[in-house]
N, C-alpha and C positions, 0 to 999 in steps of 0.2 A: 770664594765664589763659587767652588765648586759645589755646596752647598744652594745657593745662589739657581745655581745651573740643573744642575737637579729638579729643583722644586720649579723652576719653569716647567720644562723640558714635558712632569710630571702631571701639570697642570694643562700642559697642551695637551698631554695624551688623553686626558679626561674629557678636555673642552671635545677633542677627535673625535673620541667616543661618543659623548652622550649625544653631537650633533650626528654619530649617524644611526640615532633610534629613532625608526618614524614610527609615530602612533597611526592604526590607523581608523576611520572614521567608520565607520561600518556603517552610520546612515547613506554618508555619501555617497560610499560601492553600491550600494541599494540604492540610490536613488537612479538608475543610470537601465534603460529598464535591458540590452544587453548583457553588461553587465551579472545584473540580478537573473538572469533566465539560463546565462553560464554555465552559475550555482548550482540552479536548479537542476541543471540537468545533467550536472555531472554527478550532484543527491541521486537526482532517480536513479542514473548507471551504477553506483559504489553501494553495494551489495552492508557494506559496512556502516558507511557513513547515511542509508539510510533508515539502518534502525533507532540507530542516534539520532533522525529526527523524526522519527516516530516517537522514543523516547521522549520528545522534548516538547513535539506536537501534544502529548497525553497529558505531562505533566503540568501543559498550560491551558487557562481556563477554556480561553478560545480555540487551540487545539479539540479540546475536551464537547466541548457544547457541536463544531463541527462535525465531530466525528460522530453522537446523538444524533443529531439532522439526518445525517447521512441515513445509518442504522432505520429512522422513523420513515423517512423513503423511501428505502429497500426495502421496507416493510409494507408499506401503500402502497407497491407497486408487484408485491407479490402478493399482497392479500386480492387487488385489480385483476393479475395474473392468472386468476383462481377463478375470479367470478366469470372474465370468458371464457374461462374455460368450460365452467358448468353451464356454462347461457351457450354454448356453438359445443357442441357433439365433436359434428366434426372434423371443428378445426380442430379438438381436442386431438383426433383419432392419429391425422394427417402429423401433427408437428411427433405421434409415438413414433407414427412410422419412420418418419425424419430420423428420429433418434434413433433406430432398431435401426437406422439401414446405416447410419455415423456408426454406431459401438459393434456394428458384424466390420466393417471395416477398422478397427481400431483394438485391438487387444485393449488398451492402456485404459482406455475412455468403457470395453467393456470390464477389465476390470472393477472397476470403481463403481458404475453400479451396480453388479454383482452384491459390491458390499454393502454399499447406502442401501438399496432393498435388499438384505438379512437382518442387517442393521433396526426397518424400520416393520414392525412386530402387524400393524394391520395392513404391512402390505407384504408380509409374509401370510397371514391369516385369508387375504386376498386370494392369493395363490394355492393357498390349498383346498382351498373350495374349489378355485376352478380344473384341477388335476380332480378333482371328486368330480366333476360333472363330465370331463372325460371319458373314466370309467364307468 
């Protein structure tokens, strides 16, 4: 009789434990726009989760395609901006003046600009020519 009671108790505990386990349906959770936005905001505001998400995106075919499209778009924007500056030297001069004014007020911007210029050989050559003109 005691063995039957122990077996029944054990069986009841197993059933109770199994009923407490919930399986999460990811599609159901993500179907609600509020929940989906909350999840995305949480990932975006946590650097570790963001790194994991970027890794997952990079290993996904869709993620890689999206990243390549973004890179192509950035290159097209860069090319059109360079053309626009060549076509409109006054605008380029204005942008350069604004950039220099910003750099004068922010040492981190100035430091970053100097590093970029020093690592760019054509920029260094141009500065050497300008230096020669002043002397």
